[in-house]
C-alpha positions as CSV (number, residue, x, y, z in Angstrom):
1,M,121.8,-34.8,-96.9
2,G,122.6,-37.6,-94.4
3,R,119.6,-37.8,-92.2
4,S,118.9,-40.5,-89.7
5,L,116.6,-41.8,-86.9
6,L,117.9,-42.6,-83.5
7,F,115.7,-44.2,-80.9
8,A,115.9,-46.1,-77.7
9,V,113.5,-48.2,-75.8
10,T,113.1,-47.8,-72.0
11,S,110.8,-49.1,-69.4
12,I,108.6,-46.5,-67.6
13,N,106.0,-47.7,-65.0
14,G,106.5,-51.3,-66.4
15,K,105.7,-50.2,-70.0
16,Q,108.1,-50.2,-72.9
17,V,108.4,-46.7,-74.3
18,A,110.2,-45.9,-77.6
19,V,111.8,-42.4,-77.6
20,G,113.2,-41.2,-80.9
21,T,114.9,-38.2,-82.5
22,T,115.3,-37.3,-86.2
23,H,116.2,-34.6,-88.5
24,L,114.1,-34.7,-91.7
25,E,115.2,-33.2,-95.0
26,S,115.2,-29.5,-95.4
27,L,114.6,-27.1,-98.3
28,N,112.2,-28.0,-101.1
29,S,111.9,-31.7,-100.2
30,S,108.3,-32.2,-98.9
31,Q,108.0,-35.7,-100.6
32,R,111.3,-36.8,-99.1
33,R,110.2,-35.5,-95.6
34,A,107.0,-37.5,-95.9
35,E,109.0,-40.7,-96.8
36,Q,111.4,-40.1,-93.9
37,L,108.6,-39.6,-91.4
38,K,106.8,-42.7,-92.6
39,F,110.0,-44.7,-92.2
40,A,110.6,-43.3,-88.6
41,L,107.0,-44.0,-87.6
42,S,107.2,-47.6,-89.1
43,N,110.1,-48.3,-86.8
44,L,108.1,-47.0,-83.8
45,A,105.0,-48.9,-84.8
46,P,105.6,-52.0,-82.7
47,F,105.5,-50.0,-79.5
48,D,102.2,-49.0,-77.9
49,E,104.0,-46.0,-76.3
50,A,106.2,-43.9,-78.7
51,I,107.6,-40.3,-78.8
52,L,109.4,-38.8,-81.7
53,M,111.0,-35.4,-81.6
54,G,113.4,-33.3,-83.6
55,D,113.7,-31.0,-86.6
56,F,111.0,-32.1,-88.9
57,N,111.5,-29.1,-91.2
58,L,107.8,-29.0,-91.9
59,E,106.3,-26.1,-93.7
60,S,103.0,-24.8,-92.2
61,S,101.2,-26.3,-95.3
62,E,102.6,-29.8,-94.7
63,N,100.1,-31.8,-92.8
64,I,101.8,-35.2,-92.7
65,I,101.8,-36.1,-89.1
66,P,99.3,-39.0,-88.9
67,D,96.1,-38.8,-86.9
68,S,97.5,-41.6,-84.7
69,Y,99.9,-39.1,-83.2
70,Y,99.5,-35.9,-81.1
71,D,101.6,-33.0,-82.3
72,L,102.1,-31.7,-78.8
73,W,102.2,-27.9,-79.6
74,P,98.8,-27.6,-81.3
75,S,97.4,-30.2,-79.0
76,L,98.1,-28.0,-76.0
77,H,98.1,-24.4,-77.4
78,D,95.9,-22.3,-79.6
79,I,98.4,-21.8,-82.4
80,S,96.6,-18.7,-83.6
81,K,97.7,-17.1,-80.3
82,A,100.8,-19.1,-79.6
83,P,102.2,-20.4,-82.8
84,G,105.1,-22.2,-81.2
85,Y,107.8,-20.9,-83.6
86,T,111.2,-22.6,-83.0
87,M,113.0,-20.6,-85.6
88,P,112.9,-16.8,-85.3
89,A,112.4,-14.6,-88.4
90,Q,115.8,-13.9,-89.9
91,Q,117.4,-12.6,-93.0
92,G,114.3,-12.6,-95.2
93,F,112.7,-15.7,-93.7
94,A,109.5,-15.6,-91.6
95,A,109.4,-17.2,-88.2
96,W,108.2,-20.8,-88.4
97,R,107.8,-24.2,-86.5
98,P,110.2,-26.8,-88.0
99,D,110.7,-28.6,-84.6
100,R,108.1,-31.0,-83.2
101,I,107.5,-33.4,-80.4
102,I,104.9,-36.0,-81.5
103,L,103.3,-38.7,-79.2
104,K,101.6,-41.9,-80.4
105,K,98.0,-41.8,-79.2
106,S,97.3,-44.6,-76.7
107,Q,95.3,-45.2,-73.6
108,G,98.4,-45.1,-71.6
109,S,99.8,-41.6,-72.6
110,Q,98.6,-38.1,-72.8
111,P,100.4,-34.8,-73.7
112,K,100.6,-32.7,-70.5
113,S,102.7,-29.6,-71.4
114,I,105.1,-28.2,-73.9
115,K,107.1,-25.1,-73.8
116,I,109.9,-23.3,-75.7
117,I,113.3,-22.7,-74.1
118,G,116.6,-21.4,-75.3
119,N,115.1,-18.3,-77.0
120,D,116.9,-15.8,-74.8
121,P,120.4,-14.5,-75.8
122,I,123.3,-16.1,-73.9
123,S,124.1,-13.7,-71.2
124,S,127.9,-14.1,-71.5
125,Y,128.0,-12.9,-75.1
126,S,129.8,-9.6,-75.6
127,E,127.9,-6.4,-76.6
128,E,129.6,-6.6,-80.0
129,I,128.1,-10.1,-80.7
130,L,124.7,-8.9,-79.5
131,R,124.8,-5.9,-81.9
132,N,125.4,-8.1,-84.9
133,D,121.9,-9.0,-86.4
134,W,123.2,-11.9,-88.4
135,L,124.9,-13.8,-85.5
136,V,122.9,-16.5,-83.6
137,K,122.8,-15.2,-80.1
138,T,120.8,-18.1,-78.5
139,P,122.2,-21.6,-77.7
140,S,121.2,-22.7,-81.3
141,D,119.6,-21.3,-84.4
142,H,116.5,-23.3,-83.3
143,Y,114.8,-22.8,-80.0
144,C,114.3,-26.0,-77.9
145,L,111.0,-27.7,-77.1
146,V,110.5,-29.3,-73.7
147,G,107.5,-31.6,-73.4
148,E,105.9,-33.4,-70.6
149,I,103.9,-36.5,-71.1
150,A,101.7,-38.4,-68.6
151,L,102.1,-42.2,-68.8
152,S,99.7,-44.4,-66.8
């Protein structure tokens, strides 16, 4: 599938910060996802401060985020109590956490908070839509992550 990396560089508190988003390959493509993530992080490597977010499509067994990055959810939550699922269980699939926000570890940045939004049904949907189990009732088939990062 056509996947890409989009990132911008901005200045915050006088520091250059690279902020990127990506959508890594899905389905049975763990090797391809690893290559795509390596490519994305190599493009962010020149920056001391870097954030990458998006649909990483990572299975729980895929541990490919390098130690040089925080994965915000497990860095700030006990995943045994709050697993951070951004895809609900549906049609034979278990709930899982394909979406991530990762932060390059540096002396100038720390993860502060992360939460899930967009997991409530859209209130204007009709009762008929809400009764259909197979229809997506939230803003997306994925829930959204909102992270806060402290930059010094």
